[in-house]
C-alpha positions in Angstrom: -6.5 -7.3 -22.6 -5.4 -5.1 -25.5 -5.1 -2.2 -23.1 -2.9 -4.2 -20.7 -0.6 -5.4 -23.5 -0.3 -1.9 -24.9 0.7 -0.5 -21.5 3.2 -3.2 -20.8 4.8 -3.0 -24.3 5.2 0.7 -23.9 6.5 0.4 -20.4 9.1 -2.2 -21.5 10.3 0.2 -24.2 10.4 3.3 -22.1 12.8 2.9 -19.1 16.1 3.6 -20.8 14.9 6.8 -22.4 13.2 7.9 -19.2 16.3 7.2 -17.2 18.5 9.3 -19.6 16.0 12.2 -19.3 15.9 11.9 -15.5 19.7 11.8 -15.4 20.0 15.0 -17.5 17.6 16.8 -15.2 18.7 15.5 -11.8 22.3 14.1 -12.2 22.5 13.2 -8.5 19.4 11.0 -8.6 19.7 7.2 -8.6 18.1 5.3 -11.4 15.5 2.5 -11.6 16.9 -0.8 -10.4 17.9 -3.2 -13.1 15.8 -6.3 -13.5 18.6 -8.4 -12.1 19.0 -6.2 -9.0 15.2 -6.4 -8.5 15.2 -10.2 -8.9 18.2 -10.6 -6.6 16.5 -8.5 -3.9 13.3 -10.5 -4.2 15.0 -13.8 -4.0 16.4 -12.9 -0.6 12.9 -12.4 0.8 10.6 -15.0 2.2 7.4 -15.4 0.2 5.7 -12.1 1.2 2.2 -12.4 2.7 0.4 -9.9 4.8 -2.3 -7.3 5.0 -2.9 -3.6 4.7 -2.7 -2.6 8.3 -4.3 0.0 10.5 -5.1 -0.7 14.1 -8.8 -1.3 14.8 -8.8 1.8 17.1 -8.0 4.2 14.2 -10.4 5.5 11.6 -7.7 6.8 9.3 -4.0 7.5 8.9 -4.1 10.7 11.0 -5.7 8.9 14.0 -3.1 6.2 13.6 -0.1 8.5 13.7 -1.0 11.7 15.6 0.5 11.7 19.1 -2.8 11.8 21.0 -4.2 8.7 19.4 -1.1 6.6 18.5 -1.9 3.3 20.1 1.1 1.0 20.4 -0.8 -1.4 22.7 -3.3 -2.2 20.1 -0.7 -2.3 17.3 1.3 -4.8 19.4 -1.7 -7.0 20.1 -3.0 -7.0 16.5 0.4 -7.6 14.9 0.6 -10.6 17.2 -2.5 -12.0 15.4 -0.6 -11.6 12.2 2.5 -13.4 13.5 0.3 -16.2 14.7 -0.8 -17.0 11.2 2.6 -16.5 9.6 2.2 -13.1 8.0 5.6 -11.4 7.5 4.7 -8.0 5.9 2.3 -5.2 6.5 1.5 -2.3 4.2 1.0 0.9 6.3 -0.2 4.3 5.2 1.4 7.5 6.5 0.1 11.1 6.3 2.0 14.2 5.7 -0.2 16.3 8.0 0.8 14.1 11.0 4.4 14.7 10.0 3.9 18.5 9.6 2.4 18.8 13.1 5.6 17.3 14.7 8.2 15.9 12.3 10.5 14.4 15.0 7.6 13.0 17.0 6.2 11.5 13.8 9.4 9.7 13.0 9.8 8.5 16.6 6.3 6.9 16.3 7.3 5.3 13.0 10.4 3.9 14.7 8.2 2.7 17.6 5.9 1.0 15.1 8.8 -0.6 13.4 10.2 -1.9 16.7 6.8 -3.6 17.4 6.5 -5.0 13.9 10.0 -6.3 13.9 9.4 -8.0 17.3 6.7 -10.0 15.6 8.9 -10.9 12.6 7.0 -8.5 10.3 8.5 -6.1 7.8 6.7 -2.9 6.7 5.8 -1.4 3.4 5.1 2.3 4.0 2.8 4.4 1.7 3.2 8.1 1.3 0.4 9.6 -0.8 -3.1 8.4 -1.5 -6.0 9.5 -3.8 -8.7 7.5 -2.1 -11.8 8.6 -0.1 -12.3 11.9 1.7 -10.8 14.9 0.0 -9.9 17.4 2.8 -7.8 16.0 5.6 -7.5 18.0 8.8 -5.4 17.4 11.9 -6.8 17.1 15.4 -9.7 15.0 16.5 -10.9 12.7 13.6 -14.5 12.0 12.8 -16.4 9.1 14.3 -17.2 6.3 11.9 -20.5 6.6 10.0 -22.4 3.4 10.7 -22.2 0.8 8.0 -20.1 2.9 5.6 -16.8 1.6 4.2 -13.8 3.8 5.1 -16.1 6.7 6.1 -13.2 8.6 7.7 -10.3 7.7 5.5 -8.4 10.7 4.2 -6.6 11.4 0.9 -3.0 12.7 1.1 -2.4 15.4 0.3 -6.1 15.6 -0.7 -8.2 17.8 -3.0 -7.5 20.4 -4.2 -4.2 20.3 -2.3 -2.7 17.7 -4.7 -3.3 20.0 -7.7 -1.5 23.0 -6.1 2.1 23.2 -7.0 2.7 25.6 -4.1 2.4 22.6 -1.8 5.4 20.8 -3.4 8.1 22.2 -1.1 6.4 20.9 2.0 5.6 17.6 0.4 9.2 17.2 -0.8 10.5 18.0 2.6 8.2 15.5 4.2 9.1 12.7 1.7 12.8 13.3 1.9 12.9 13.7 5.7 11.1 10.4 6.3 13.1 8.5 3.6 16.5 9.8 4.9 15.5 8.7 8.5 14.7 5.1 7.4 16.7 4.8 4.1 19.0 2.1 5.5 16.5 0.5 7.9 16.2 -3.3 7.2 12.8 -3.3 9.0 11.4 -1.4 6.0 10.7 -3.7 3.1 9.7 -1.2 0.4 8.4 2.3 -0.2 5.0 2.5 -1.8 5.1 6.1 -3.0 1.5 6.7 -4.1 -1.6 4.7 -3.5 -4.0 4.5 -6.5 -2.9 7.7 -8.2 -5.8 9.1 -10.4 -8.5 7.8 -8.1 -11.4 10.0 -7.0 -11.8 11.1 -10.7 -8.4 12.8 -10.6 -7.0 10.9 -13.6 -3.9 12.4 -15.1 -4.1 15.4 -12.7 -2.2 13.1 -10.3 0.7 12.6 -12.7 2.8 15.7 -11.7 2.8 14.7 -8.0 3.5 11.1 -9.0 6.5 12.1 -11.0 7.7 14.4 -8.2 7.6 11.8 -5.5 9.5 9.3 -7.6 12.1 12.0 -8.3 12.4 12.9 -4.6 12.8 9.2 -3.6 15.5 8.6 -6.3 17.4 11.6 -5.0 17.5 10.1 -1.5 18.2 6.6 -2.9 17.2 4.3 -0.1 18.4 0.8 0.1 14.8 -0.4 -0.2 13.0 -0.6 -3.6 10.4 2.0 -4.5 7.1 1.4 -6.3 3.6 2.7 -7.0 1.0 0.1 -7.7 -1.1 0.0 -10.9 -4.7 -0.5 -10.2 -6.9 0.6 -13.1 -6.0 -0.3 -16.6 -7.6 2.6 -18.4 -5.3 5.1 -16.7 -2.8 4.4 -19.4 -0.4 7.4 -18.9 -0.2 6.8 -15.2 0.3 3.1 -15.5 3.1 3.5 -18.1 4.9 5.8 -15.7 4.4 3.6 -12.7 5.6 0.4 -14.4 8.5 2.1 -16.0 9.8 3.7 -12.8 9.1 1.0 -10.2 11.9 -1.2 -9.0 9.4 -3.9 -8.0 6.0 -4.0 -9.8 3.1 -3.7 -7.4 -0.5 -3.8 -8.3 -4.1 -4.2 -7.0 -6.6 -6.8 -8.1 -10.0 -7.6 -6.6 -11.1 -10.1 -9.3 -11.6 -13.8 -9.0 -8.7 -16.2 -9.4 -8.8 -16.8 -13.1 -8.9 -13.0 -14.0 -6.3 -12.3 -11.3 -4.0 -14.9 -12.8 -4.3 -13.1 -16.2 -3.1 -9.9 -14.6 -0.2 -11.7 -13.1 0.8 -13.2 -16.4 0.6 -9.8 -18.2 2.6 -8.1 -15.5 5.3 -10.8 -15.5 6.1 -9.6 -19.1 7.9 -6.7 -17.4 10.5 -9.1 -16.1 10.4 -7.8 -12.5 9.1 -9.4 -9.3 5.5 -8.8 -8.5 3.7 -7.9 -5.2 0.0 -7.7 -5.1 -0.6 -4.9 -2.5 -4.4 -5.2 -2.5 -6.8 -8.1 -3.1 -9.5 -10.1 -1.2 -13.1 -8.9 -1.4 -15.4 -11.8 -0.5 -18.6 -10.8 -2.3 -16.5 -10.2 -5.5 -15.1 -13.7 -5.3 -11.6 -12.5 -4.6 -10.9 -15.1 -1.9 -8.1 -16.4 0.2 -9.2 -19.9 -0.6 -8.6 -19.5 -4.4 -6.4 -16.4 -4.9 -3.8 -16.9 -2.2 -2.6 -20.4 -3.3 -2.4 -19.1 -6.9 -0.2 -16.2 -5.8 2.1 -18.5 -3.9 2.4 -20.8 -6.9 3.2 -17.8 -9.1 5.7 -16.5 -6.5 3.8 -13.2 -6.2 3.7 -11.4 -2.9 0.2 -11.2 -1.4 -1.0 -8.3 0.7 -4.8 -8.3 1.2 -6.9 -5.3 2.2 -8.2 -5.4 5.8 -7.0 -7.1 8.9 -8.9 -6.5 12.2 -12.4 -5.2 12.0 -12.6 -1.8 13.5 -13.2 1.9 12.9 -12.5 1.8 9.2 -15.7 -0.2 8.7 -14.1 -2.3 5.9 -16.3 -5.3 6.7 -18.8 -3.3 4.6 -18.6 -3.1 0.8 -17.4 0.0 -1.0 -20.7 0.6 -2.7 -23.2 -1.1 -0.3 -23.7 0.9 2.9 -25.7 -0.5 5.8 -26.8 2.6 7.6 -28.1 0.6 10.6 -24.5 -0.6 11.2 -25.5 -4.2 11.5 -23.0 -6.9 10.6 -23.2 -7.9 6.9 -24.0 -11.5 6.1 -20.6 -11.7 4.4 -17.7 -9.4 5.4 -16.2 -7.5 2.5 -12.7 -7.3 3.9 -11.0 -8.1 7.3 -9.8 -11.3 8.8 -10.1 -11.0 12.6 -12.5 -9.6 15.2 -11.0 -7.3 17.8 -10.5 -10.1 20.3 -8.4 -12.1 17.8 -11.1 -14.5 16.8 -10.9 -15.4 13.1 -14.0 -14.3 11.1 -13.6 -17.5 9.0 -11.3 -20.0 10.7 -10.8 -21.9 7.5 -9.1 -18.8 6.0 -6.6 -18.3 8.8 -5.9 -22.1 8.8 -5.1 -21.8 5.1 -2.9 -18.8 5.6 -1.0 -20.7 8.3 -0.6 -23.7 6.1 0.7 -21.7 3.2 3.1 -19.8 5.4 4.3 -22.9 7.1 2.9 -21.9 10.6 
């Protein structure tokens, strides 16, 4: 708790000084939204509820977005499941290597995805970079899932050691700005999540230079949508301070039970900005729809759980409990639906429908 309070107190004190420094270095860049602007934006939204989304036919971001394996039919069908239970936002990971292969084709596929999601009444939160799971992404045919292993084929972006190499910055800057400029005024995009779990995979503060750069690049484009990068581990103090001080809307991850999760919400509300939880719900850890989701609605916090349709990502299995025989676990870790649209636990989807007014 002391660590949380220290981070939040410092973050509250830092934005003005940081904005002045940023203005001196990049005079054309926009600044962090005021608290009032953030609150006004949030008040215009429905209560935000949804999932982190990847179609069940894709093992990772590259398989989702590369031309040969982009699967609009499955995306359309599975977003229909989301619409059916009242979900109105999906968090979707991009990958710079898919853009690098074919920038115009990549943006066309993003546009196609947005057309499908919009048809289902769903806005999108796109994610640029990611420090989680496999270190060396490669284009082309992606690996087959390893039986019983959670996210066996998920790829970091830009990866290791690529994220440490400053020589990669020009390509990454071009990617971020190209995508942002294309969709900077697109109402179908809810928010830009610039970096998922910076510092993960034992990177720690080595992720700070890229984190700072992607915020700078996004501010220079100045999209109409807010930008953010979610806090996720409280001992990464330097990263957390930067993320909270520079995010228009505060986003965060929390896989703890309801009472602990509520404490996180209460701490983060001290920042005076709207909150969106962009990852929660791990059944064996007692992070449950039945307890956490009603609390988030009561606190007016956006709720985006990890996992939607069980598929090639294998996220029905726990992070640290592989099942090499590939049998179905007694209790799914993540995910809501089977591929045919059957709810894994009907009481969960009934609750989501009730809370979303469906």
